[in-house]
Backbone as ProteinMPNN parsed JSONL, in Angstrom:
{"seq_chain_A": "MRRHTIIDSPVGPLTAVADDEALIAIYFERHGRAPAVTEHGERTDDHPVLAAARDQLADYFAGRRTGFDLPLAPRGDAFQQRVWAQLREIPYGQTRSYGQLARALGQPGAAQAVGNANGANPLSIVVPCHRVIGSDGSLTGYAGGLERKRWLLAHEEPAAASSGRLF", "coords_chain_A": {"N_chain_A": [[3.041, -4.727, -5.985], [0.635, -4.77, -3.542], [0.652, -4.922, 0.036], [-0.417, -5.506, 3.405], [-0.57, -4.712, 6.94], [-1.744, -5.037, 10.29], [-1.645, -2.749, 12.872], [-1.454, -2.393, 16.283], [-2.551, 0.283, 18.333], [-2.753, 3.178, 20.537], [-4.912, 4.617, 19.572], [-6.565, 2.843, 18.437], [-6.803, 0.003, 16.14], [-4.56, 0.182, 13.395], [-4.371, 0.116, 9.909], [-1.783, -0.523, 7.912], [-0.522, 0.021, 4.712], [1.486, -1.033, 2.034], [3.487, -0.822, -0.95], [5.882, -2.519, -2.997], [8.065, -0.924, -2.359], [7.443, 1.325, -0.745], [5.532, 3.027, 1.817], [2.108, 3.382, 1.444], [-0.318, 3.941, 2.583], [-2.047, 4.582, 5.681], [-4.582, 3.58, 7.592], [-7.281, 4.25, 9.814], [-9.365, 2.22, 11.924], [-12.636, 2.014, 10.727], [-12.208, 4.215, 9.039], [-12.741, 7.319, 7.474], [-12.372, 7.668, 4.639], [-11.329, 5.339, 3.544], [-10.342, 2.816, 1.2], [-11.896, -0.244, -0.002], [-11.224, -3.179, 1.917], [-10.265, -5.253, 0.386], [-8.595, -4.043, -1.414], [-6.202, -3.675, -0.154], [-4.319, -5.618, -0.406], [-2.391, -8.631, 0.262], [-2.225, -9.789, 3.647], [0.468, -9.354, 5.842], [3.191, -9.819, 8.117], [5.737, -9.636, 7.581], [7.356, -7.628, 6.057], [9.567, -5.23, 4.981], [9.086, -2.378, 4.879], [6.591, -2.137, 6.11], [7.222, -3.185, 8.609], [9.057, -1.262, 9.513], [7.344, 0.938, 9.635], [5.59, 0.052, 11.657], [7.397, -0.058, 13.843], [8.241, 2.638, 14.022], [5.82, 3.976, 14.472], [5.173, 2.855, 16.952], [7.221, 3.977, 18.495], [6.526, 6.699, 18.225], [3.998, 6.762, 19.538], [4.886, 6.076, 22.064], [6.172, 8.33, 22.795], [8.774, 8.724, 22.012], [9.442, 9.561, 19.498], [9.184, 12.162, 17.14], [8.821, 12.616, 14.503], [8.721, 11.058, 11.237], [10.601, 8.69, 9.387], [10.26, 7.336, 6.751], [9.917, 5.584, 3.633], [7.695, 7.06, 1.438], [4.76, 6.883, -0.574], [2.187, 8.144, -1.324], [-0.935, 8.012, -3.06], [-2.157, 10.423, -5.223], [-3.363, 13.501, -6.74], [-1.502, 16.236, -8.318], [-1.903, 18.646, -6.842], [-2.85, 17.657, -4.373], [-0.55, 16.242, -3.593], [1.209, 18.386, -3.168], [-0.048, 19.66, -1.01], [0.09, 17.59, 0.907], [2.843, 17.393, 1.189], [3.302, 19.863, 2.378], [1.977, 19.452, 4.794], [3.751, 17.722, 6.045], [5.637, 19.499, 6.85], [4.722, 20.748, 9.106], [5.595, 21.279, 12.347], [6.025, 18.884, 14.99], [3.753, 18.953, 17.648], [2.697, 21.394, 16.973], [0.221, 23.394, 15.271], [-1.584, 24.228, 12.255], [-3.707, 26.344, 10.32], [-6.169, 25.771, 7.733], [-6.182, 27.936, 6.016], [-3.646, 29.066, 6.535], [-2.028, 27.041, 5.48], [-2.82, 27.174, 2.795], [-1.88, 29.734, 2.116], [0.869, 29.287, 2.493], [1.298, 27.637, 0.363], [1.171, 29.398, -1.655], [-1.318, 30.038, -2.596], [-3.562, 31.76, -1.531], [-6.392, 31.863, -1.55], [-7.281, 29.273, -1.477], [-8.172, 27.722, 0.683], [-10.352, 25.962, 1.12], [-9.924, 24.003, -0.845], [-7.497, 23.053, 0.08], [-8.401, 21.93, 2.447], [-9.969, 19.848, 1.402], [-7.969, 18.291, 0.149], [-6.45, 17.693, 2.386], [-8.26, 16.098, 3.776], [-8.241, 13.907, 2.122], [-5.852, 12.718, 2.563], [-3.945, 9.841, 2.625], [-2.167, 8.866, 4.484], [-2.419, 8.753, 7.435], [-1.406, 10.154, 10.542], [1.442, 9.711, 10.044], [1.799, 11.481, 7.885], [0.99, 14.36, 9.01], [-1.988, 15.206, 9.178], [-3.706, 15.623, 11.227], [-2.821, 17.833, 12.549], [-3.96, 20.058, 11.502], [-6.21, 22.666, 11.826], [-9.252, 24.581, 12.298], [-9.538, 28.076, 11.307], [-10.331, 29.529, 13.48], [-9.332, 28.135, 15.559], [-10.737, 25.878, 16.144], [-11.47, 22.345, 16.244], [-11.683, 20.547, 13.318], [-13.155, 18.471, 10.739], [-12.018, 15.048, 10.532], [-10.645, 12.181, 9.169], [-10.298, 9.96, 10.772], [-11.968, 10.485, 12.824], [-13.099, 12.906, 15.215], [-12.486, 12.401, 17.896], [-10.149, 10.895, 17.825], [-8.439, 12.737, 16.577], [-8.38, 14.733, 18.538], [-7.14, 13.244, 20.575], [-4.595, 12.733, 19.417], [-3.577, 15.344, 19.119], [-3.501, 16.105, 21.818], [-1.646, 14.249, 22.709], [0.662, 15.239, 21.55], [0.816, 17.653, 22.789], [2.551, 18.253, 25.082], [4.967, 18.942, 23.81], [4.258, 21.283, 22.5], [3.687, 22.924, 24.67], [6.202, 23.079, 25.91], [7.613, 24.441, 23.994], [6.576, 26.893, 24.155], [4.536, 27.523, 22.516], [1.164, 27.45, 22.05], [-1.688, 25.556, 20.994]], "CA_chain_A": [[2.098, -5.57, -5.282], [0.289, -4.234, -2.23], [0.555, -5.78, 1.201], [-0.807, -4.715, 4.568], [-0.479, -5.277, 8.273], [-2.543, -4.342, 11.289], [-0.787, -2.262, 13.952], [-2.185, -1.952, 17.471], [-2.14, 1.606, 18.777], [-3.671, 3.774, 21.511], [-6.085, 5.172, 18.885], [-7.224, 1.723, 17.779], [-6.01, -0.683, 15.125], [-4.204, 0.918, 12.189], [-4.018, -0.726, 8.776], [-0.694, 0.061, 7.124], [-0.488, -0.574, 3.377], [2.711, -0.697, 1.312], [3.804, -1.543, -2.17], [7.184, -3.167, -2.813], [9.127, -0.011, -1.948], [7.074, 2.464, 0.083], [4.266, 3.06, 2.53], [1.155, 4.137, 0.636], [-1.495, 4.33, 3.359], [-2.313, 4.141, 7.048], [-5.999, 3.834, 7.827], [-7.884, 3.915, 11.092], [-10.568, 1.399, 11.882], [-13.757, 2.882, 10.329], [-11.619, 5.412, 8.434], [-13.72, 8.008, 6.643], [-12.173, 7.572, 3.191], [-10.514, 4.163, 3.207], [-10.895, 1.928, 0.177], [-12.286, -1.583, 0.456], [-10.129, -3.992, 2.452], [-9.73, -6.091, -0.69], [-7.579, -3.282, -2.147], [-4.99, -3.558, 0.66], [-3.387, -6.702, -0.704], [-2.202, -9.712, 1.229], [-1.781, -9.402, 4.988], [1.764, -9.921, 6.188], [3.964, -9.151, 9.155], [7.124, -9.793, 7.131], [7.589, -6.696, 4.958], [10.454, -4.255, 5.626], [8.48, -1.054, 5.022], [5.547, -2.245, 7.125], [7.893, -3.37, 9.902], [9.592, 0.049, 9.899], [6.193, 1.755, 10.021], [5.15, -0.438, 12.964], [8.374, 0.357, 14.856], [8.238, 4.091, 14.18], [4.562, 4.35, 15.12], [5.297, 2.485, 18.37], [8.049, 5.015, 19.113], [5.717, 7.912, 18.273], [3.01, 6.635, 20.606], [5.597, 6.013, 23.338], [6.763, 9.635, 23.046], [10.195, 8.712, 21.666], [9.617, 9.984, 18.106], [8.358, 13.317, 16.784], [8.685, 12.624, 13.045], [8.849, 9.733, 10.64], [11.605, 8.534, 8.336], [9.788, 6.177, 5.999], [9.662, 5.863, 2.216], [6.26, 7.303, 1.259], [4.259, 6.993, -1.952], [0.727, 8.273, -1.326], [-1.52, 8.221, -4.377], [-2.973, 11.619, -5.282], [-3.028, 14.401, -7.847], [-0.388, 17.147, -8.049], [-2.247, 19.565, -5.759], [-2.849, 16.878, -3.131], [0.847, 15.967, -3.237], [1.772, 19.629, -2.616], [-0.63, 19.839, 0.327], [0.635, 16.576, 1.809], [4.233, 17.791, 1.472], [3.21, 20.97, 3.329], [1.612, 18.868, 6.085], [4.966, 17.156, 6.651], [6.436, 20.613, 7.363], [4.166, 21.232, 10.367], [6.359, 20.642, 13.421], [5.396, 18.128, 16.071], [3.279, 19.796, 18.728], [2.161, 22.655, 16.473], [-0.9, 23.273, 14.344], [-1.763, 25.252, 11.229], [-5.065, 26.393, 9.783], [-6.259, 25.523, 6.297], [-5.776, 29.182, 5.377], [-2.188, 29.183, 6.628], [-1.45, 26.115, 4.503], [-3.086, 27.722, 1.459], [-0.929, 30.833, 1.909], [2.203, 28.695, 2.353], [1.359, 27.063, -0.987], [1.078, 30.492, -2.612], [-2.687, 30.088, -3.087], [-4.297, 32.188, -0.336], [-7.828, 31.632, -1.64], [-7.526, 27.846, -1.679], [-8.315, 27.017, 1.964], [-11.287, 24.835, 0.998], [-9.236, 22.963, -1.615], [-6.518, 22.474, 1.003], [-9.182, 21.071, 3.333], [-10.328, 18.625, 0.668], [-6.749, 17.486, -0.011], [-6.111, 17.221, 3.722], [-9.179, 15.006, 4.07], [-7.924, 12.761, 1.271], [-4.531, 12.211, 2.941], [-4.027, 8.42, 2.971], [-1.124, 8.471, 5.431], [-2.74, 9.294, 8.751], [-0.386, 10.266, 11.58], [2.759, 9.882, 9.434], [1.626, 12.79, 7.251], [0.168, 14.77, 10.147], [-3.174, 16.013, 8.878], [-4.373, 15.941, 12.498], [-2.302, 19.12, 13.021], [-4.647, 21.14, 10.797], [-7.405, 23.072, 12.563], [-9.967, 25.717, 11.735], [-8.884, 29.369, 11.529], [-10.71, 30.007, 14.809], [-8.754, 27.217, 16.533], [-11.62, 24.736, 16.379], [-11.16, 21.084, 15.584], [-12.55, 20.323, 12.164], [-13.247, 17.073, 10.346], [-10.847, 14.177, 10.525], [-11.067, 10.877, 8.651], [-10.298, 9.009, 11.873], [-12.917, 10.935, 13.841], [-12.586, 14.002, 16.036], [-11.911, 11.889, 19.141], [-8.751, 10.53, 17.553], [-7.706, 13.979, 16.333], [-8.199, 15.334, 19.857], [-6.144, 12.436, 21.288], [-3.278, 12.949, 18.808], [-3.118, 16.683, 19.479], [-3.164, 16.076, 23.245], [-0.41, 13.466, 22.813], [1.763, 16.122, 21.144], [0.716, 18.911, 23.524], [3.722, 18.614, 25.889], [5.957, 19.612, 22.959], [3.763, 22.638, 22.268], [3.829, 23.674, 25.926], [7.62, 23.338, 26.172], [8.111, 25.404, 23.003], [5.916, 28.159, 24.398], [3.486, 27.731, 21.521], [-0.045, 26.696, 22.326], [-2.511, 25.34, 19.819]], "C_chain_A": [[1.86, -5.003, -3.889], [0.239, -5.335, -1.177], [0.131, -4.893, 2.374], [-0.561, -5.475, 5.855], [-1.385, -4.457, 9.185], [-1.621, -4.005, 12.464], [-1.677, -1.821, 15.111], [-1.65, -0.591, 17.893], [-3.123, 2.133, 19.815], [-4.924, 4.383, 20.879], [-6.814, 4.095, 18.088], [-6.341, 1.094, 16.725], [-5.787, 0.21, 13.907], [-3.868, -0.095, 11.103], [-2.978, 0.014, 7.957], [-0.598, -0.712, 5.817], [0.785, -0.109, 2.677], [2.73, -1.408, -0.028], [5.187, -2.154, -1.948], [8.235, -2.255, -2.199], [8.745, 1.047, -0.924], [5.729, 2.255, 0.772], [3.295, 3.904, 1.707], [-0.085, 4.552, 1.423], [-1.399, 3.825, 4.788], [-3.747, 4.553, 7.33], [-6.392, 3.436, 9.242], [-8.991, 2.892, 10.866], [-11.739, 2.356, 11.648], [-13.271, 4.232, 9.819], [-12.607, 6.02, 7.445], [-13.576, 7.795, 5.145], [-11.328, 6.374, 2.766], [-11.167, 3.36, 2.089], [-11.289, 0.586, 0.789], [-11.048, -2.365, 0.897], [-9.494, -4.847, 1.358], [-8.659, -5.365, -1.512], [-6.262, -3.16, -1.391], [-3.945, -4.621, 0.344], [-3.296, -7.706, 0.433], [-1.741, -9.174, 2.58], [-0.474, -10.121, 5.299], [2.369, -9.154, 7.355], [5.44, -9.15, 8.784], [7.367, -8.941, 5.883], [8.413, -5.553, 5.547], [9.838, -2.871, 5.825], [7.402, -1.084, 6.108], [6.138, -2.442, 8.521], [8.467, -2.046, 10.402], [8.459, 0.969, 10.342], [5.7, 1.345, 11.404], [6.087, 0.059, 14.068], [8.329, 1.868, 15.095], [6.94, 4.587, 14.817], [4.599, 3.999, 16.608], [6.13, 3.526, 19.112], [7.296, 6.337, 19.235], [4.734, 7.848, 19.441], [3.651, 6.56, 21.987], [6.264, 7.344, 23.693], [8.239, 9.721, 22.729], [10.472, 9.218, 20.255], [8.662, 11.133, 17.823], [8.161, 13.449, 15.276], [8.95, 11.226, 12.518], [9.847, 9.765, 9.495], [11.279, 7.248, 7.584], [9.696, 6.537, 4.525], [8.147, 5.952, 2.009], [5.905, 7.421, -0.212], [2.736, 7.075, -1.947], [0.22, 8.551, -2.736], [-2.426, 9.449, -4.337], [-2.541, 12.499, -6.436], [-1.946, 15.394, -7.402], [-0.689, 18.108, -6.896], [-2.257, 18.839, -4.418], [-1.425, 16.603, -2.665], [1.501, 17.199, -2.616], [1.244, 19.876, -1.206], [-0.015, 18.846, 1.299], [2.096, 16.864, 2.142], [4.243, 18.926, 2.501], [2.828, 20.455, 4.723], [2.842, 18.325, 6.802], [5.875, 18.24, 7.222], [5.909, 21.164, 8.686], [4.902, 20.526, 11.508], [5.473, 19.912, 14.427], [4.976, 19.107, 17.155], [2.74, 21.142, 18.283], [1.001, 22.378, 15.527], [-0.839, 24.401, 13.329], [-3.22, 25.226, 10.815], [-5.01, 26.075, 8.293], [-5.804, 26.757, 5.528], [-4.273, 29.387, 5.412], [-1.513, 28.255, 5.617], [-1.641, 26.633, 3.082], [-2.106, 28.857, 1.153], [0.489, 30.293, 1.717], [2.4, 28.077, 0.971], [1.305, 28.144, -2.067], [-0.298, 30.624, -3.235], [-3.621, 30.496, -1.941], [-5.806, 31.975, -0.379], [-8.227, 30.168, -1.697], [-7.717, 27.065, -0.384], [-9.25, 25.818, 1.855], [-10.654, 23.687, 0.214], [-8.172, 22.274, -0.762], [-7.231, 21.525, 1.965], [-9.568, 19.767, 2.666], [-9.12, 17.71, 0.495], [-6.32, 16.895, 1.329], [-6.975, 16.012, 4.088], [-8.904, 13.749, 3.263], [-6.559, 12.147, 1.591], [-4.635, 10.736, 3.343], [-3.035, 7.974, 4.05], [-1.328, 9.119, 6.802], [-1.565, 9.163, 9.708], [0.983, 10.533, 10.974], [2.825, 11.189, 8.642], [0.566, 13.469, 8.114], [-0.996, 15.722, 9.837], [-3.96, 16.346, 10.143], [-3.917, 17.286, 13.047], [-2.954, 20.313, 12.322], [-5.989, 21.393, 11.481], [-8.084, 24.231, 11.84], [-9.269, 27.026, 12.073], [-9.221, 29.957, 12.899], [-10.18, 29.099, 15.927], [-9.594, 25.992, 16.811], [-11.1, 23.485, 15.678], [-12.179, 20.903, 14.469], [-12.476, 18.86, 11.783], [-11.928, 16.335, 10.318], [-11.319, 12.785, 10.125], [-11.109, 9.807, 9.738], [-11.284, 9.361, 12.97], [-12.285, 11.984, 14.741], [-11.993, 13.527, 17.359], [-10.447, 11.515, 18.944], [-7.905, 11.773, 17.311], [-7.391, 14.655, 17.67], [-7.106, 14.579, 20.625], [-4.74, 12.71, 20.741], [-2.726, 14.329, 19.161], [-2.73, 16.745, 20.955], [-1.862, 15.309, 23.474], [0.805, 14.343, 22.501], [1.804, 17.41, 21.963], [1.918, 19.226, 24.408], [4.808, 19.323, 25.076], [5.539, 21.055, 22.704], [3.972, 23.491, 23.515], [5.292, 24.017, 26.185], [8.213, 24.321, 25.169], [7.534, 26.789, 23.23], [4.805, 28.449, 23.412], [2.294, 26.854, 21.878], [-0.836, 26.571, 21.064], [-3.436, 26.508, 19.67]], "O_chain_A": [[2.813, -4.783, -3.14], [-0.143, -6.476, -1.434], [0.303, -3.675, 2.333], [-0.372, -6.691, 5.867], [-1.74, -3.321, 8.871], [-0.911, -4.869, 12.979], [-2.553, -0.974, 14.938], [-0.447, -0.338, 17.823], [-4.217, 1.588, 19.958], [-5.901, 4.641, 21.582], [-7.584, 4.399, 17.177], [-5.251, 1.593, 16.443], [-6.697, 0.9, 13.448], [-3.151, -1.062, 11.358], [-3.265, 1.06, 7.375], [-0.594, -1.943, 5.81], [1.123, 1.074, 2.722], [2.089, -2.441, -0.22], [5.615, -2.288, -0.802], [9.19, -2.733, -1.587], [9.627, 1.622, -0.286], [4.915, 1.427, 0.364], [3.628, 5.023, 1.316], [-0.828, 5.427, 0.98], [-0.773, 2.804, 5.074], [-4.079, 5.738, 7.306], [-5.916, 2.442, 9.791], [-9.485, 2.728, 9.751], [-11.826, 3.396, 12.301], [-13.856, 5.269, 10.131], [-13.235, 5.301, 6.668], [-14.585, 7.747, 4.441], [-10.681, 6.415, 1.719], [-12.391, 3.237, 2.034], [-11.035, 0.33, 1.966], [-9.969, -2.226, 0.321], [-8.297, -5.129, 1.413], [-7.896, -6.009, -2.231], [-5.3, -2.603, -1.92], [-2.803, -4.52, 0.791], [-4.026, -7.633, 1.421], [-0.963, -8.222, 2.647], [-0.326, -11.319, 5.057], [2.082, -7.973, 7.548], [6.287, -8.721, 9.566], [7.559, -9.471, 4.788], [7.988, -4.954, 6.536], [10.06, -2.254, 6.867], [7.311, -0.168, 6.925], [5.607, -1.92, 9.501], [8.373, -1.742, 11.592], [8.603, 1.701, 11.321], [5.422, 2.206, 12.239], [5.629, 0.539, 15.105], [8.374, 2.321, 16.239], [6.963, 5.521, 15.618], [4.108, 4.767, 17.435], [5.789, 3.915, 20.229], [7.419, 7.023, 20.249], [4.654, 8.782, 20.24], [3.027, 6.941, 22.978], [6.853, 7.476, 24.765], [8.902, 10.68, 23.125], [11.634, 9.296, 19.854], [7.493, 11.097, 18.205], [7.408, 14.312, 14.826], [9.352, 10.33, 13.26], [9.927, 10.733, 8.739], [11.931, 6.219, 7.759], [9.422, 7.691, 4.196], [7.41, 5.032, 2.362], [6.66, 7.991, -1.0], [2.062, 6.2, -2.489], [0.876, 9.247, -3.512], [-3.349, 9.52, -3.525], [-1.491, 12.28, -7.04], [-1.529, 15.387, -6.243], [0.181, 18.358, -6.062], [-1.727, 19.353, -3.432], [-1.126, 16.717, -1.477], [2.258, 17.081, -1.653], [2.001, 20.257, -0.313], [0.365, 19.225, 2.408], [2.538, 16.603, 3.261], [5.092, 18.949, 3.392], [3.314, 20.978, 5.725], [2.962, 18.452, 8.021], [6.785, 17.94, 7.995], [6.585, 21.97, 9.325], [4.837, 19.302, 11.62], [4.326, 20.289, 14.667], [5.747, 19.987, 17.539], [2.36, 21.958, 19.123], [0.831, 21.258, 15.045], [-0.137, 25.394, 13.518], [-3.892, 24.203, 10.945], [-3.946, 26.105, 7.675], [-5.122, 26.643, 4.51], [-3.685, 29.834, 4.428], [-0.537, 28.641, 4.973], [-0.731, 26.543, 2.258], [-1.564, 28.929, 0.05], [1.23, 30.79, 0.869], [3.521, 28.002, 0.468], [1.384, 27.839, -3.257], [-0.445, 31.25, -4.285], [-4.383, 29.67, -1.439], [-6.439, 31.913, 0.675], [-9.392, 29.854, -1.941], [-7.453, 25.864, -0.35], [-8.975, 24.767, 2.434], [-10.83, 22.523, 0.572], [-7.969, 21.065, -0.867], [-6.726, 20.443, 2.264], [-9.506, 18.703, 3.283], [-9.227, 16.496, 0.671], [-5.884, 15.746, 1.402], [-6.481, 15.028, 4.639], [-9.286, 12.65, 3.667], [-6.156, 11.167, 0.963], [-5.337, 10.409, 4.3], [-3.067, 6.82, 4.478], [-0.515, 9.924, 7.257], [-0.828, 8.177, 9.678], [1.633, 11.505, 11.358], [3.813, 11.918, 8.73], [-0.624, 13.19, 7.97], [-0.967, 16.898, 10.202], [-4.791, 17.254, 10.133], [-4.572, 17.831, 13.935], [-2.543, 21.454, 12.531], [-6.788, 20.479, 11.687], [-7.54, 24.786, 10.885], [-8.49, 27.083, 13.024], [-8.478, 30.79, 13.418], [-10.534, 29.27, 17.093], [-9.214, 25.151, 17.626], [-10.397, 23.555, 14.671], [-13.381, 21.086, 14.666], [-11.792, 18.084, 12.45], [-10.866, 16.921, 10.108], [-12.288, 12.271, 10.683], [-11.876, 8.85, 9.634], [-11.423, 8.62, 13.943], [-11.081, 11.952, 14.997], [-11.093, 14.173, 17.896], [-9.608, 11.791, 19.801], [-6.773, 11.855, 17.789], [-6.264, 15.094, 17.899], [-6.247, 15.198, 21.252], [-3.801, 12.899, 21.514], [-1.541, 14.467, 19.466], [-1.731, 17.374, 21.302], [-1.067, 15.68, 24.337], [1.856, 14.197, 23.126], [2.752, 18.184, 21.832], [2.293, 20.396, 24.488], [5.492, 20.205, 25.594], [6.382, 21.952, 22.693], [4.386, 24.646, 23.421], [5.597, 25.123, 26.631], [9.217, 24.969, 25.465], [7.944, 27.751, 22.581], [4.193, 29.515, 23.466], [2.429, 25.636, 21.992], [-0.686, 27.381, 20.149], [-4.236, 26.547, 18.734]]}, "name": "protein", "num_of_chains": 1, "seq": "MRRHTIIDSPVGPLTAVADDEALIAIYFERHGRAPAVTEHGERTDDHPVLAAARDQLADYFAGRRTGFDLPLAPRGDAFQQRVWAQLREIPYGQTRSYGQLARALGQPGAAQAVGNANGANPLSIVVPCHRVIGSDGSLTGYAGGLERKRWLLAHEEPAAASSGRLF"}
């Protein structure tokens, strides 16, 4: 049974959706690929997975968290699942190109397919698709909008600067 909650954040309200055991989605307001609100289930503030997501996102936005430790169950095909797993490997404060992700998956010619899977990622921020950029370093599409992507990358930028790695 799906349930959802609304989480206030510096990038606008986030809708977190969970089933009985895991987080299945985090959508921005006016999210590019979000399903109808009626598919999110009942709204609640009393769900352990949603409460953990709220707390961890608050820590992330406050600069106290660089990764997430939540049970995740995004819905997608096998290739999407592989891409989303690869996204979770991108360190906080760093970026990768679609081509780099395709090569890491052992499919160097699949950059466009990686881009499509990245765009279908239902777990914004937690599965950090905002850390994927064009091969020329440009910001490319983002379901939450390029302004949010820019904000998230800037939020993580101090970590990149301290590691000596720039975007």
